[in-house]
N, C-alpha and C positions, 0 to 999 in steps of 0.2 A: 182334689187329690194333691195339689201342690207340685213342686218341682220333683220329678221322679229321682233326680240325682242327689236330692237331699236324704233319700231313704238310705238306711244302712245296707251295705253291700254284703250279700250272703253267698259265700262260695259253696256250690253244691257239687259233690263228687259224682262223676259219670260212671257208667257201667259199660263193659266191652263185650261184644259178641260178633258173630260173623253174619253179615247180611248179603245175600247174593254173591258169596265168596269174598266179599270185602270186609276186612276188619272195621268195625264201626263202634263208636262210643255214643251213648244216648242218655237222655234223662226223661223219665216219665212226667207228663204234664201235671199230674196230680200234686207232685212235690213243688213244682214251680208255681202253680196256682195257689197252693196253701201259703207259700212265702209271700207272694204278691198280695193276697187278700189280707194278710196280717200286717202289711206295711213295709215289707222288705223288698230289695231288688236282687233277684237271684242271678248268679253268674256261674256258668258251667265251668267245671275244673277238669280238664283232660289229664290222663295219666302221665303224660310227659312232664308235667309240672313237679313230679316227685324228685327231680334233680335238686339237690340241696341248694345250689345257687339260685335256682328259679324260685324255690319256696321262700328263701330269705327276701327276695325282691317282691314276691307276691303278698306275703302276710300283712305288711303295713297297709295294704289297700283293702283288706277285708275287715268287716265288722262282726262277722259271725260265720260259722261253718255248719252246714247241714250234711249229715251222712245218711243217705236214703237206703231203703231196702233194695234187694236185688235177688234174682233167681240163683245167683252164684253163692258159694260158701267160702269162708276163710280157709286158707290152706292149713292142714293139720300141723305141719312142722313149726308153724308160728306159735303154737301153744303146746309144744312138746310131745306131739303124737306122730306116729309113722303113717305111711300110706298117702294116697292122693285123693282129691275130690274131683269127680268127673266134670263138674261144672265150675271149676276154679276160675278166678279172675285175678292173676298175680299182679297185674298193673294196678288194679284197684286196691289190693292189699297194701302194696308199697306206698301208694299215695295216701290212703286213709290213715294208716298207722303213723306215718310221718306227720300228717296234719294234726292228728289227735295229740301227739306228744308236744309238738310245737305250740299248738293252741293252748294247751294246759300251762306250758311255760310262760306264755304271753298273756294268759287269762282272757283269751278270746272266747266269747260264748259259743257253745257247742251243743247241737241237738242231733241225736242219733236215733235212727228208726230201724227196727228189725235187724238186718245184717249190720247196719251201722252200730247198733247197741252191742252186737257180738264183737265188732271191731274194737269198740271201746273197752270191752272186757279183756280182750287179748292185749291191747296196747298198755293196759295197766296191770299186767302180770296175772290175769285170770285165765281160766280154761273153759272149754265148751263141751257140751254133750254133742257128739257128731250126729247121732240119730236118736232123737227123743222117743220115737215110736218103738224103739227097742228097750225102753225103760218101762217095765210093767207097772210101776207105781205112778206113772205120769199119764195125764190125759192125752188124747190125740190133738195135737196143736196144728196139724197141717190142714190146708184147705182142700176141698174136693174140686179138682180141675174140670170135672164134668158139669159143674153147676155154672149158671151165669155169674158174671162178676159181682152183681149186686148181692147175690146169695153167698158168694165166697167171702165177701167183706161184711157180712151181717154179724152182729154180736154173737160170740161163740162161747165165752165163759166169763166168769167174774174175776176181777182182781181186787186185792185188799191192799190199801195204801198204808204204809208205815207212818206213825206219828212223828212229827218234828222234822221232816225232811223237805226237800225242794218241791216234790210233787204235792205234798200236803199244803204247802204255801200257795201253789198255783191253783189247786182245786179245793178251796176251803169248804168245810162242811160236807165233803163228799169222800168218805173213806172206803166206799165200795162202789164199783160200777162195772158194767159189762163192756168187753172189748172184742174186736175181731181177732182172728188167730190164723196166721198164714205162714208158719215157719216149721222147719224140720229140725233145726238146731236151737240151742239155748245155752244160757250161762250154767256152768257146772261149779266152778269156784271163782271167787273174786279176789283181786289183789288188795293190798292193804289200804290203798287210797279210795277204793270204791265203797259205796254205801248202798244197801238194798233200799229201794224206794217203794216197791210194791211186789207182790207175789200172787200167783194163782192159787186156787184151792188145793191143787196137788203139790204145792210147795215150790214150784218152779219160779225163779226170779223173773219178774215181768218188767221191772224198771230199776235203773240204777242211777246214781249221781256220783260225781267225783268230789271228794271233800275239799273244802277251802277254795272253791271256785265260785265266781259270781253266777255262772250258769253253765253246767256241764251235765246234761240229762240224756239218758238213753232209755227208750221204751221198746218193748218187744212187739207191740201191736202197731197198727197203721193209722195214726190220727190224721194223716194227710188225705185219706179217702173221704171225699165230700166234706171237707173240714168246715165249710160254712154252715152245714146243716146240723152239726153237733156241737153243743155249747162247750163240752169238755175238751173237744179237739181244738176249738177256737182259742180256749184259754191257754192251752199248751203253746200254740204258735204265737199267740199274742205275748205270752210271757217271754218266749225266746226272742222275739223281735224287740220287745222293751229292753231286754238285757243288751241286745246289739246296739240299740239307740244310745244307751248309757255308755257303752264302750266307745261308740263313735264320738260322743261328746267329750269323753275323757281324753281321747287322742288329740282333740283340737285345742285343749287347754294349754 
C-alpha cells in the first residue's frame, strides 16, 4: 500500500441533517471506500469551510474534490426558480458551489455524483428539472424505497456515451451500458462551459464534463455503490484518482 500520506488528498463534501435533535454532518462510507480503493485519501469537508478565507487556505492542500450524492436537493433560487425544497441543505449548497468554482479556476480535478452533478450544472450557469417524474416524456428515475438497498442500486436503464469526450476516454470501447438510477431531479439546461458526456434513452443528460479542464466530470448515477465489483465504476474512480495524482505531482514541481 505504501505511505498513505503519499496518496492524493481528496476533499469530500459532507451532508447535514438532524440526528436525535442534534445538527449532524455525515459522509456515507461507500464514497469513502471508493476513493480509498482507487488510491486516494478522503478528507471530510464540513460546511463551515465555505468561508472564503478558509477555502483559500484549504485548497492548496487538496489534490481533488468529490461531490457525493445526497437525499437533499439544490435550492431553486440558485438556478432562477421560486419556491423552496423541503429537504434543502443550504450549507452544502454554499460549500459545493464555492468549491466547484474555485476548483475550476485552479484546475483541481473534480468528480461529482448525483446531487454533485446537479451542483456542477448550477455552478456553471445551468438549470435543473425540479421534479423529473412530472415530465411525461421522461422515464421514472427515482428508486423504490420499499426495496432492499441492493435492488434500489440495481441497473435501471441504459446510458449512451457521446463520442470524443472525457467519459469516452475513461471507458474505451463501451459506448452503451446500464446504470442505477436514484434521483428525482436532473439537468434541464447546461451553461456554455459544460459538455454532455452521456444521456439516457429518454434524452435526459446523465453525465457532463467542463470544457478545458484536466478532469471535471459529473455523473447522475452512483458508481460508488460496490465500486470494486463493477469494472466501469472502477475505471471512473481510477481515472479521477490518476488525475488527482497528476495534479499532486504538478504542485510539487
